[in-house]
C-alpha atoms as one frame of an Amber mdcrd trajectory, in Angstrom:
protein
 -47.937 -51.172  19.763 -51.154 -49.218  19.525 -54.253 -50.799  21.149 -57.563
 -51.067  19.317 -60.698 -49.592  20.871 -61.934 -53.131  21.709 -58.687 -53.912
  23.515 -58.890 -50.667  25.426 -62.447 -51.504  26.483 -61.370 -54.938  27.660
 -58.504 -53.479  29.634 -60.752 -50.963  31.359 -63.375 -53.631  32.001 -60.842
 -55.922  33.656 -59.542 -53.052  35.780 -63.037 -52.219  36.996 -63.787 -55.852
  37.803 -60.600 -56.381  39.797 -61.046 -53.098  41.656 -64.610 -53.928  42.714
 -64.452 -57.587  43.745 -64.680 -56.346  47.330 -68.037 -54.752  46.531 -69.374
 -58.109  45.325 -68.199 -59.876  48.491 -69.703 -57.210  50.720 -73.072 -57.392
  48.941 -73.070 -61.197  49.072 -72.353 -61.296  52.800 -75.015 -58.687  53.552
 -77.598 -60.488  51.419 -76.752 -63.845  53.004 -77.824 -62.501  56.403 -81.390
 -62.371  55.079 -81.456 -65.804  53.452 -82.089 -69.407  54.485 -78.918 -71.337
  55.407 -79.013 -73.504  52.278 -77.969 -70.499  50.170 -74.160 -70.409  50.252
 -72.108 -67.225  50.122 -69.555 -68.532  47.536 -72.441 -69.174  45.136 -73.722
 -65.622  45.629 -70.229 -64.241  45.030 -69.815 -66.236  41.819 -73.135 -64.941
  40.505 -72.279 -61.418  41.642 -68.967 -61.476  39.782 -70.832 -62.260  36.564
 -73.069 -59.290  37.248 -69.998 -57.152  37.906 -68.441 -58.209  34.607 -71.654
 -57.318  32.796 -71.715 -53.926  34.527 -68.086 -53.243  33.605 -68.792 -54.120
  29.963 -71.801 -51.806  29.781 -70.506 -48.893  31.825 -69.746 -45.575  30.171
 -68.416 -42.672  32.217 -70.433 -40.322  30.012 -73.569 -41.603  31.751 -72.619
 -39.398  34.696 -73.233 -42.205  37.213 -70.369 -43.439  39.452 -69.383 -46.991
  38.585 -69.977 -48.141  42.173 -73.644 -47.178  41.965 -74.014 -48.568  38.446
 -72.386 -51.879  39.375 -74.237 -52.248  42.680 -77.609 -52.465  40.967 -76.445
 -55.035  38.437 -74.628 -57.171  40.997 -77.628 -57.161  43.330 -79.933 -57.844
  40.394 -77.880 -60.850  39.283 -77.910 -62.338  42.774 -81.621 -61.769  43.300
 -82.545 -63.118  39.869 -80.670 -66.306  40.733 -82.502 -66.533  44.058 -85.845
 -66.177  42.316 -84.972 -69.078  40.049 -84.334 -71.274  43.107 -87.994 -70.756
  44.078 -87.552 -72.343  47.492 -90.911 -71.106  48.757 -93.558 -73.821  49.158
 -97.066 -73.373  47.772 -98.427 -73.054  51.305 -96.271 -69.978  51.912 -97.449
 -68.303  48.728-101.039 -69.054  49.778-100.349 -67.474  53.166 -99.160 -64.271
  51.498-102.278 -64.109  49.341-104.508 -64.651  52.381-102.747 -61.863  54.267
-103.095 -59.456  51.357-106.770 -60.321  50.862-107.534 -59.877  54.563-105.822
 -56.506  54.611-107.702 -55.397  51.522-111.057 -56.392  53.028-110.338 -54.589
  56.285-109.152 -51.447  54.551-112.387 -51.389  52.535-114.551 -51.969  55.615
-112.745 -49.655  58.019-111.725 -46.916  55.548-108.311 -46.791  57.204-105.218
 -48.890  57.692-106.073 -51.916  59.870-104.108 -52.623  63.009-102.191 -55.843
  63.482-104.761 -57.100  66.014-107.527 -56.511  63.464-105.588 -58.341  60.746
-104.916 -61.312  63.027-108.617 -61.492  63.944-109.634 -61.360  60.265-107.301
 -64.294  59.604-108.659 -66.167  62.653-105.142 -66.293  64.090-103.774 -65.725
  67.546-101.274 -62.902  67.917 -98.463 -65.455  68.155 -99.546 -67.331  65.017
 -99.934 -64.064  63.147 -96.405 -63.014  64.133 -94.978 -66.346  62.978 -96.770
 -65.957  59.655 -95.199 -62.566  59.047 -91.788 -63.988  59.908 -92.272 -66.863
  57.436 -93.001 -64.398  54.630 -89.536 -62.879  54.959 -87.755 -65.127  52.451
 -90.686 -65.218  50.027 -90.673 -61.445  49.700 -86.926 -61.293  49.281 -87.118
 -63.539  46.246 -89.479 -61.094  44.553 -87.115 -58.116  44.777 -85.431 -56.945
  41.609 -83.629 -53.567  41.726 -84.149 -51.361  38.692 -81.188 -50.371  36.547
 -82.342 -46.954  35.437 -81.183 -44.821  38.342 -84.715 -44.328  39.590 -85.451
 -42.390  42.793 -86.646 -43.559  46.196 -88.970 -46.534  45.997 -87.309 -48.160
  42.981 -85.940 -51.082  44.929 -89.450 -51.830  46.162 -91.247 -51.609  42.844
 -91.108 -55.269  41.835 -91.375 -56.364  45.453 -94.906 -55.033  45.701 -96.227
 -57.364  43.021 -96.199 -61.099  42.622 -93.772 -61.838  39.733 -96.419 -64.158
  38.239 -99.025 -61.416  37.868 -98.106 -60.548  34.326 -96.461 -57.807  32.275
 -99.029 -55.117  33.070 -97.307 -54.386  36.363 -94.006 -53.860  34.564 -95.398
 -51.151  32.302 -95.302 -47.402  32.811 -92.647 -47.510  35.525 -92.694 -43.784
  36.100 -96.399 -43.836  36.940 -95.932 -46.884  39.156 -93.150 -45.171  41.083
 -95.394 -42.192  41.706 -98.142 -44.465  43.050 -95.587 -46.319  45.157 -94.217
 -43.102  46.648 -97.738 -42.082  47.701 -98.396 -45.556  49.130 -95.202 -45.388
  51.179 -96.260 -42.016  52.594 -99.514 -43.602  53.812 -97.720 -46.288  55.828
 -97.659 -46.096  59.622 -94.510 -44.130  60.582 -92.718 -47.076  62.165 -93.193
 -49.329  59.139 -92.112 -46.545  56.797 -88.990 -46.044  58.885 -88.179 -49.768
  58.753 -88.453 -49.834  54.955 -86.233 -46.787  54.602 -83.513 -48.304  56.773
 -83.768 -51.732  55.143 -83.888 -50.784  51.466 -82.282 -47.369  51.206 -79.733
 -47.460  54.011 -79.190 -51.217  53.513 -79.189 -51.910  57.226 -79.618 -55.458
  58.506 -82.630 -56.495  60.557 -80.460 -56.608  63.677 -79.151 -53.091  63.040
 -82.670 -51.761  62.527 -83.796 -53.467  65.716 -81.122 -51.638  67.666 -82.318
 -48.309  66.283 -86.017 -48.765  67.052 -85.565 -50.855  70.192 -87.067 -54.219
  69.181 -85.770 -57.688  68.323 -84.751 -58.857  64.846 -87.853 -61.026  64.436
 -90.112 -58.053  65.183 -88.321 -55.970  62.549 -88.909 -58.788  60.068 -92.605
 -58.793  60.950 -92.891 -55.029  60.480 -91.162 -55.251  57.124 -93.469 -58.025
  55.888 -96.511 -56.116  57.108 -95.412 -52.930  55.360 -94.871 -54.778  52.091
 -98.311 -56.344  52.304 -99.840 -52.911  52.894 -98.036 -51.578  49.824 -99.150
 -54.493  47.659-102.798 -54.112  48.579-102.703 -50.325  48.171-101.118 -50.537
  44.729-103.459 -53.275  43.556-106.459 -51.172  44.574-104.996 -48.026  43.017
-104.117 -49.700  39.722-107.244 -51.815  39.570-105.365 -55.125  39.484-107.645
 -58.071  40.140-106.662 -60.475  42.857-105.737 -63.913  41.570-107.224 -66.982
  43.175-105.012 -68.521  45.833
């Protein structure tokens, strides 16, 4: 019996899904290491499987992109979209992020250079310990803002949405090519250690503990450096693109 094109597509889709369930599980377990304990791995896997099925339905070999790479973005995107909808971050944490960004923007304007962590803490009227705890608290808030792009974009794509508050409006979603160029320049301006942390975290997909082993610090310090780097990128891009700060 000869199969119709639709049946052939379904057969190929099912084969791709079955063959890549392991990818979904691996991504879910890696993502769970960065999340609060109330987020359960089986839930992430279930959401990821739906993303995998969508990827298998849309995939065409003629695109010239390996299915693993194509599926990875959609699976990660499905999981992260679901996490954003949970919106576990309290209002106080969102206010803290705005205060950090505003302080960094003021210091950069005054000093005409990137402020140090001691200078940022002083601007926020925080002790070094309180400042470090604040950066650590921002870890989960920033994760919920990440949304990988599906267009095969180059380095910096996974950070594009992360650098803007998702409530800031559609203007930051426009002209993605131009935004990526601005982002690439902003990344180059980061202190070397923070730039290295971002590269290992987003492009090499290393865990905080793995990064800590490479640069010789604890996991919490890596988390602080990551949060600080993201805040630097947000303030740089807002200034570059002329985006007005919203009231906290």
